[in-house]
C-alpha positions as CSV (number, residue, x, y, z in Angstrom):
1,M,0.3,-14.0,-106.6
2,N,2.4,-15.6,-104.2
3,E,3.7,-12.4,-103.0
4,T,3.0,-11.4,-99.6
5,T,2.2,-7.9,-98.8
6,S,3.1,-6.1,-95.7
7,D,-0.5,-5.6,-94.9
8,S,-1.3,-9.3,-94.8
9,P,-1.2,-11.1,-91.4
10,K,1.5,-13.5,-90.9
11,L,0.4,-17.0,-89.8
12,V,2.1,-18.6,-86.9
13,P,1.9,-22.2,-86.3
14,E,-0.5,-23.4,-83.5
15,S,2.4,-25.2,-81.7
16,D,4.3,-22.0,-81.4
17,L,1.1,-20.3,-79.9
18,L,0.5,-23.1,-77.4
19,A,4.2,-23.0,-76.3
20,V,3.9,-19.2,-75.7
21,K,0.7,-19.7,-74.0
22,K,2.1,-22.5,-71.7
23,G,5.1,-20.2,-70.9
24,S,2.8,-17.4,-70.1
25,E,0.6,-19.6,-67.8
26,E,3.7,-20.7,-66.1
27,K,4.9,-17.2,-65.5
28,I,1.4,-16.2,-64.4
29,S,1.3,-19.2,-62.1
30,K,4.8,-18.4,-60.7
31,L,3.9,-14.7,-60.2
32,T,0.5,-15.6,-58.5
33,A,2.4,-17.9,-56.2
34,D,4.9,-15.2,-55.5
35,I,2.1,-12.7,-54.8
36,A,0.4,-15.3,-52.5
37,E,3.7,-15.9,-50.6
38,A,4.3,-12.0,-50.3
39,S,0.7,-11.6,-49.2
40,R,1.1,-14.2,-46.7
41,K,4.2,-12.7,-45.3
42,S,2.8,-9.3,-45.4
43,D,-0.4,-10.5,-43.5
44,E,1.8,-12.3,-40.9
45,H,3.9,-9.1,-40.5
46,Y,0.7,-7.1,-40.2
47,Q,-0.7,-9.4,-37.6
48,N,2.6,-9.2,-35.6
49,L,2.3,-5.4,-35.8
50,L,-1.2,-5.5,-34.6
51,N,-0.2,-7.8,-31.7
52,E,2.7,-5.5,-30.8
53,R,0.5,-2.5,-30.9
54,A,-2.2,-4.3,-28.7
55,S,0.7,-5.3,-26.2
56,A,2.0,-1.7,-26.1
57,E,-1.5,-0.5,-25.2
58,A,-1.9,-3.1,-22.7
59,V,1.4,-2.1,-21.0
60,K,0.4,1.6,-21.3
61,L,-2.8,0.9,-19.4
62,E,-1.1,-1.3,-16.9
63,L,1.5,1.6,-16.4
64,E,-1.3,4.1,-15.8
65,Q,-2.9,1.8,-13.2
66,L,0.4,1.3,-11.5
67,K,1.0,5.1,-11.4
68,A,-2.5,5.6,-10.0
69,T,-1.8,2.8,-7.5
70,S,1.6,4.2,-6.4
71,K,-0.1,7.6,-6.0
72,D,-2.6,6.1,-3.9
73,V,-0.1,4.2,-1.7
74,A,1.7,7.5,-1.2
75,E,-1.6,9.3,-0.1
76,I,-2.5,6.3,2.1
77,Q,1.0,6.3,3.6
78,A,0.8,10.1,4.3
79,K,-2.7,9.4,6.0
80,L,-1.3,6.6,8.1
81,D,1.6,8.7,9.2
82,A,-0.8,11.5,10.1
83,L,-3.0,9.0,12.0
84,R,0.0,7.6,13.9
85,N,1.0,10.9,14.9
86,Q,-2.5,11.7,16.1
87,S,-2.6,8.5,18.0
88,V,0.7,9.2,19.8
89,Q,-0.6,12.7,20.7
90,D,-4.0,11.2,21.8
91,S,-2.3,8.5,23.8
92,T,-0.1,11.1,25.6
93,R,-3.0,13.3,26.3
94,S,-4.9,10.3,27.6
95,L,-2.1,9.3,29.9
96,E,-1.8,12.9,31.3
97,L,-5.5,13.0,31.8
98,H,-5.3,9.7,33.8
99,R,-2.6,11.1,35.9
100,Q,-4.4,14.3,36.7
101,L,-7.5,12.2,37.5
102,L,-5.7,10.1,40.0
103,V,-4.2,13.1,41.8
104,L,-7.4,14.8,42.0
105,K,-9.7,11.8,42.8
106,Y,-7.4,10.2,45.3
107,S,-5.6,13.2,46.7
108,I,-2.2,11.9,45.9
109,G,0.9,13.8,45.0
110,K,1.6,14.5,41.4
111,E,5.3,13.1,41.8
112,L,3.7,9.7,42.5
113,V,2.1,9.5,39.0
114,D,4.8,11.4,37.1
115,G,6.6,9.2,34.6
116,K,4.3,6.2,35.0
117,T,3.0,4.0,32.1
118,Q,-0.6,3.5,31.5
119,Q,-0.4,-0.1,32.9
120,Q,1.4,1.3,36.2
121,L,-1.2,4.0,36.5
122,D,-4.0,1.2,36.1
123,S,-2.4,-0.8,38.9
124,L,-2.0,2.2,41.1
125,E,-5.7,3.2,40.6
126,E,-6.8,-0.3,41.5
127,A,-4.9,-0.2,44.6
128,L,-6.3,3.3,45.4
129,K,-9.8,2.0,44.9
130,I,-9.2,-0.6,47.6
131,I,-7.9,1.8,50.2
132,G,-9.8,4.9,49.1
133,P,-8.7,8.6,49.0
134,V,-5.7,9.4,51.2
135,K,-6.7,11.7,54.0
136,K,-4.7,14.9,54.3
137,S,-4.8,14.9,58.1
138,S,-3.2,11.4,58.4
139,G,0.2,13.0,58.4
140,I,1.3,11.2,55.2
141,D,3.5,13.3,53.1
142,H,3.4,10.7,50.2
143,G,7.1,10.5,50.3
144,G,7.2,7.6,52.8
145,N,8.1,9.9,55.7
146,T,5.0,10.0,57.7
147,G,6.3,11.9,60.6
148,V,4.0,9.7,62.7
149,T,4.8,6.4,64.3
150,S,3.2,3.4,62.6
151,G,1.4,2.6,65.8
152,S,-0.9,5.7,65.4
153,L,-1.9,4.9,61.8
154,S,-4.8,2.7,60.8
155,S,-4.3,-0.3,58.7
156,R,-5.8,1.5,55.7
157,E,-3.3,4.5,56.2
158,K,-0.4,2.1,56.5
159,I,-1.4,0.3,53.2
160,A,-1.7,3.8,51.5
161,A,1.7,4.9,52.9
162,G,3.3,1.5,51.6
163,L,1.7,1.9,48.2
164,A,2.8,5.6,48.0
165,Q,6.4,4.4,48.9
166,K,6.4,1.6,46.4
167,F,4.9,3.6,43.4
168,K,7.3,6.6,44.1
169,K,10.2,4.5,43.1
């Protein structure tokens, strides 16, 4: 009865089982370490990917802000140019009105104020305030040629004639 049948279990020595178990545990341990290393690398790459995406989003936002800023700068520059043009027009208009005021208020010739700057007009006006309006009957033609001898003019008329001559230049 020592015969073994194919249905009977074969007995394996315990040392062989322990060796297989130990080999399997080493393989499991190595595979677990490999999985952990791969997972760490994957997590690191995933973190890098997230950082890159965040950086890309930040750059997009900054670019949008810069586009808006450059658009604002262009609008502001256009407004500034328009205001400069308006300022030049207003200044020219103001200068012309000042010239007309001097001609009408002090009865002086238009040629005396033509081409004068604002500062020159201010100086002329201050001088005219001192001597008053020029009288038409004084014989002064505002060109420096009075047609009358200087002995027949009053001091005020002589000053007016001198100023007219000086500012005509």
